[in-house]
Each structure stands twice: as structure tokens, then as C-alpha cells.
N, C-alpha and C positions, 0 to 999 in steps of 0.2 A: 503563160497562164492560159488554161483552157477556156474557150468561150462558154458562156452560160448555156445550159441546156434549156431550150424552150419548154415550158410546162404545158402539157396537154390539159384539156378541160377535165374537171372532176366528173365522173360518171353521174348521170341523173338518178334521182330517186325512182323507185318502181312506178310503172305506169298506173298500177291499181290505186295509187294514192290520189291520182288526178281528180277522180270523181267523188272523193269522200271528203266532206266538209268537216271542219272542227265543230265540236258541240257548242251551240250558242248558249246553252245553259252554263257550261264551264266558263265561257267568256264573260257572261253576265255576272257570275259569282266573283270573278276576278275584279270586276268593276265595283262591286258592292262589299268589298272586304272591310271598308271603314266601319268601325263599331257603331257610328251614329246612324247608319243606314238600316232601316227595318226591311228585311228582305223576305218577300213571299216567293222568291225565285227557286231556290234549291230545295230538293226533296230530302232535307236533312232531319234525322231524328233529333229530339231535344237532348242535348248532352247532360243536362241536370237530371234526366230520368235514367241515365245509365246506372246499372247496379255496379258502381265502381268498387265497392267493398267486396262484393261477391266475386267479381272477376279477378280482383287483386288476390283474394284468398285462393282462388283456383290456380292461378299462376304460382303462388307461393308454395302450395301443396305439391304441385307437379315438380317444381324445381327442387324442393326439399327431399322428396321421396324417390325421384327417378330422373334426375337431371341428365344422367348419361344417355338414357333413352330419349328424353324429350328434346335434347339438343342434337340428336343424331339424324342422319338421313332416314327416310321412311319409305314405305311402299307407295306407288303411284295411286292405287285405289283409295288410299286413305286409312286412317286409324280405324281398326275394327271396333274399338269402344265407341267412337263417335258415330260410326255408321250404324251400329246396333241401337244407339240411343235415338238417332233420327228415324230409323225404321220403326221403332216402338211408337214414336210420336205420330208418324203417318198412319200406322195400323190403327192406333187409338181413334183416329179421325176418319176411319172408314176405308182406308186404302191399304189393303194387305201388302206389306213390304218386308223383305228380308235385307239384312246387311249386304248380301251379295248383289242386290239390285241397285246399289248406290255407288256413286263415284264422288268423292269429296273434291271440291274445286276452290280456287282462290277467288271467292265471290261468285255469285250466280252469273255475273257478266262473263267470266271465263267459261262457265258451263255452256252458255249460248255460243261462245266462240268455238268451243270444242265440237259441239254438235254441228255447227256450220262447216267447220273444217272436214268433219267426217262425212258430210252428206252433199255439200253443194259444190258443183262444178261451175266454172264461168258460163254464164248464159242460162243457168237453171232458173226456173220461175219460182219465186218465193212470194207468197201472199201475206199481207199484213193488214191490220186494222188501219183505218184512216180517220183520225190521226193515230200515230204510232210512237212508241218509245224510241227516242232519238238514238240511243246507243245501239239498239237493234238494227236501225237503218245503217249505221256506220259499219257494223259487223257484216251485214249482207253486202254492203258496198265493197268492202275489202275483198270479199269472196268472188266478186264479179257477177253476182246474181242479178237477174232481171226482176226487180221488185214491182209487184202489182198490188195496188190498193183495193181492198174490199170495202164498199160503202158501209157506214154505220149510222145508227140513230141513237136515241137516248138510252137504249138498252144494249148498245154495243153492236157487234158485227151482225149484219142482216143475212139470215140463212139463204133467202132466195137469191140475193146477189152473189153469195159464195157459190151456190149451185150453178148459177149461170156462168160465172168465170171459170170454175173448175171443169165445166163441160166443154169449154173452147180452148183452154190453156193446158199445157203439159205440166201441171203443178207438181213440184217436188216437196214443198213444205209450206205449212201455214203456221205463222207465229202469232200468238196472241197473249194478252194479259187479261184473263177473263174476270178477275176479281179486283175491284178498285183500280181500274186501269190507269196507267200513266200514258198520257197526261190528263185524261178526262175524269178519272174517279168512277167511271161507270162499272157496273157489274152485270155480266151476261147471265140472263135467267136460265133456269134448268132446262126448259124446253129448247132453247137455242143451243145450249151445250150439247144436248142429245143430237140435235140436227147437225151440228158441226162434226161430231164423232161419226155420224152416219155418212156424211159427205166424204170424210177422209177414207172410210172403209169402201165406199162405192167407187171413188175416183182414184184411190190408191196413193194418197200422199201422206207425208208425215205431219204430225201435230206437235208443236212445241208449246207447252202450256207453262208460262212464266208466272210464278206466284210469290213475289217478294212481299206483298202487302196483305195476304189473305188472313193473317191472324189479327190484324188491326181492325176489328169489326166493332162498331159502336151501337148499331141498331140492326134489327132484323135478324133473320136466321141464316146460318152458314149454308152456302150452296155447294153441293158435291163437286169435286174435281172432275174435269173431263177425263182425266186418266183413270177414273173409276168406272167408266163406261166400257163394258166388255167388248163391244163391237169394234172398238179402236184400240184395245189394250196392246196389240202387237205393233202399233205405230205411233204411240203417244209418249212423249218425253216430258217429264215434270221437272221444272227447275225451282229450287228453293234457296233460301238465304237466311243467315242469322244477322244480317246487317241492320234490319229494322227492329228486331226484337231482342238482340243482345248487344252488339256493338259493331258498327261498320268498319272500324279500324282493324278488327281481327281478320277481315277479308275471308270469311268462311261461307261457302255455298255448297250446293250439291246438285247432282242430276240423278234422276231415277229413269232408267231406260231399259227396254228389252235387251237381252244379252247380245243379240246380233248387232246392235248399235253401241252398246256400252263398251265392248272390247275395242272397236276403232277409236272411241273417245279416250280410252286409256292410253292408246298408242299416241294419239295426238297430244295428250297432256305430257307424256314422257318427252316429247320433242319441245314442248313449251316451257316447262319448269320442273320436270322430274316428279315433283310432288308438292302439295301445299304444305306450308309451314308446320313442322312436326309439333313444336311447342304450342302453337296456337290451337291446333287440333286437340292436343292433350288437355289444355286448359279448358276448352269448350266442353270436352267430355266430362272433365271433373266438375265443371260448373253444373252440368245437367244432372250429375249424380248427387251433388251435395245441396242443390237449390231447387226451388219450385219455379221453373221458368214460366209456367202458366199463370201463377200468381203475379209474377213480375209483369207479364204481358197485360194482365187484367188491370194492374195499376196504371200502366202506360195508356191503355185504352180509355180509362176514366179521365186522365189528363187531356188526351187528344180530343176526346169528345167535347170537352169544355172549349177547347181552342177552335174546333170546327164550328161549334155553335156561335162563338164570338165572331168569327169571320162571317158566317151566314147572316147573323143579326145586323151587321153593319154594312152589308153590300148595297142595299137599296139606297142608302144615303151617300155612299162613296162613288157609285157608278153613274154614268149618264142615264137619263130617262130612256127606257126602251131596251136596256141591257137585259140579257138572260143569263141564268146560271143554274147549275144543278145542285142537288143535295145528296152527296155520296153517303152511303151507310158506313163507310170506313175508309181506310187508306190515308193518304196524305194530301189529296188534291181536290180543288174545286175548279171546274171548267166554266169560263165566262165567255159570252159573246157580246161585244159592244154593238151598238146600233150601226146601221149602214152609214158609211161616211167616216167612221172612226178607224184609224190604223194603229193597232196596238204596238207595232214595231216603232213607228214614229213617236208615239206618245211615251214610250219608255224613256226617251231623253228627258222629257219633262218630269217623269216620275223620279228618276235618279237625281235630278236637280233638287227635288223636294225630299230627298233622302228616304225614298221608298223604292222597292223594285219588285218586278214580276217577270215571268217568262212569256214573251209573245208566242202565240200559238202557231203562226205560219210555218216555222221549220218542222213541226211535227207531221205535216201533211205530205203524203206522196202524190196525191191527186191535187186538184185545185184547192189552194189554201183559203181559209177564211181570214181575211186581214184583220178583222175585229176580234179574233179569238185570243184568249190569254189564259195562262195557268197560274193559279194561286196555291201555294203550299201553306198549310196552317200549323204544321207540327213544331216548327223551330221556336216560335215565340209564345210567351204566356199571353193570356187573354188581354191584359192591359196593354201590352205592346202591340197586339193585333189591332186593338181599337185605335191606338195612336197611329199605326201604320195606315189604317183606313182613312183617318182624317187627312193624312198627308196625301194619300192617293186621290181623295176627293178634290183637294186643291190642285193637284197635278193634272187631273182630267177635266177640270172646270173649263 
């Protein structure tokens, strides 16, 4: 009998994984899957507000009338019908767009990944708001970027700080969520948007404007996209999504980019997944043809406004004396700062024990974190559940 062959060690995973942490939001959601937990953690749309009948009818129509095409491979760029419908929606909101300007993606998260793949080399400087959307930090980490935080205040990114950093760093890209930002819910005012566009043009870096929440406005007036500023039109990428206004399970997003960047993103997508689901694209296009999405969004906004107001009305009684929080005009999140001496990460254990959850703010920071910061999402639960969740939170933080 031949002696056993000694087994060599299994090769290690890629080194680029070493510096990229798992999303604490996903881990917290896993801890709070019990139905008795009232979770303010995840930025989840309310499932009872999905237009289930309209979406089902769209799929039924697509499969009844053209199943052979809907179930077949498709082009990487995406369905021309869906791109045309998206272009019309963007144009109607003041951003002249043609179908050829768009690439359909598997959620806007993939859009960010494709842009990063097309632009970022290891060591390139990427600027982000501080605090920043967690999955963006993961994406830039995988690419080996050197992520530099730009300070913010209650109105978002501070133009003077951006100017100072861009003058001393070889910036390749600035990523920001200017409308109802994740995690803070802040909206960047028009004057600052103009200053950001001017800085990009002056210093020669790309702008990635992520807008998953922009249509969820409950108060105030819409602020124009940075992408509509002519001075930076040749270097601005707009990311959009149907996850918050149609259904996240469809995983449909898009990117609008100048031709010189859009083509490399198409090639990157070919390597990633060939194309986004044909049948989902066809159903979305049919839904947009046969239904009034704006009316559906208006209904959602009415419901979410009530939920936001219920959360805001109960915070003073639920949080320790000396806490601060903002009042977002839309989106999904309220940003809270507990008084000095309170650690939101440590207090989460008590919250979960009281069957309520939130997301600690510390992981969202690239610079020095605020240990007392936390994010509360108000869209998933009805007002009565929100009030009960705040009662539990008050007991947990007492």
C-alpha cells in the first residue's frame, strides 16, 4: 500500500480581504431577526407598502406576452425599454438624459462597484463624507484605495475642508450621498453642491453622487443633483436605484456616466455578471409603463412622514438628557448623538436584551469616531410599533 500523501496547506484568501470588515449592520440584523424585536437598525422599506399587485401584474404580463425574450440572455447595457423610462424620469426632474447615457446594474451597490473597478488603482485617494455609507467603505477597501475622510457638519460635507484636502492630496474620486445621507439623513444645500462641483473641476477628480433616497422627500423643496452642474458634467457619475421606491428584492439600479467612463463600466459588468436579470428588467419596464410610480412614491412618502414624526416625537423621552438628533426632510434615517460618557456600541447589548435595536454610529466613521453616535431607521415599522420601540429603548438606556 502506498503511504499517504501529506496534504499541503490550502492557499490563503486574497490579501485585499484582510483590511475589509464585515458590515456591522448586517450582523446586527442577524441578531434581531426574532419577530419580537423592534429594530431601528436596518434601512429596510416597509414591505406592506410594496405595490405587490402591480409588480405581480407586470411579471404576469411579461411572461404571458414575451416569455421567450424575458427569460433569455440580454445585453450588458440593459433593457432599452427600461433605460428609456429611467431617462424620461431623470429628464423630467431637470437632468437631461438619454437611454444611451445609462447602464442598468444589479442594484446601485453594483453600480458603485463597477465605477470603483473602472477608476481605482490600489493606493488611489478616495474622499468620503465622515461618517460614510458602510458598503461604500467596503467597496473602496476591496479596491485597495486610500480612503480619506472629509469633515462634515449638520449640512453635510464642508466645502472649505474639501478644498484644503484636495489641494494637498492626489484625489481620484469623491463619493457622497448628498440627499438624505446614510447614515445621518443630512441633505447637502445647493450652495455646497455647487462648491463641490467646482472643486472637482478645479482639482480634476471624479464625483460619484449616490442617490438612493432622493425621491423619499417629506418636507421642503427638492435640491438639484450635483450631476446637473455643467462645470462638472464631464466627471460626475449619478447612481440610482429602484430598491427604495419599487422593491429591493428586484435588485435594479443604474448609473449615469459620461461615455468615457460608461464603456469601461460595461466591460467591468461583463466580467461580473454579463447582465442584470432580464425578466426583472422587463417587469420593471412594464410596471413603469402601466402604473403611476410617482403616485405610489407619494403614498409611501405620506406613510414614512408619519413614521418619521412618530420617532422624532418620542426621542426626548427615550434618550438620555443631553442627547442631540436631527430632523431629516426625507429618507430613512435619524442621526443621534448621546451625551459624553455614553457608548452606543456597548449600550446595544442592553437594547437587544430589551428587544429593540439600532445601529451604533462608530463603524460609519473613517476619522475619529463619535462613540455616542447611533443611527435610527424609521421606515420599517408603523407609528404604534415605533412608539413601543422607543419605550423599550428608554428602559434599555436608563
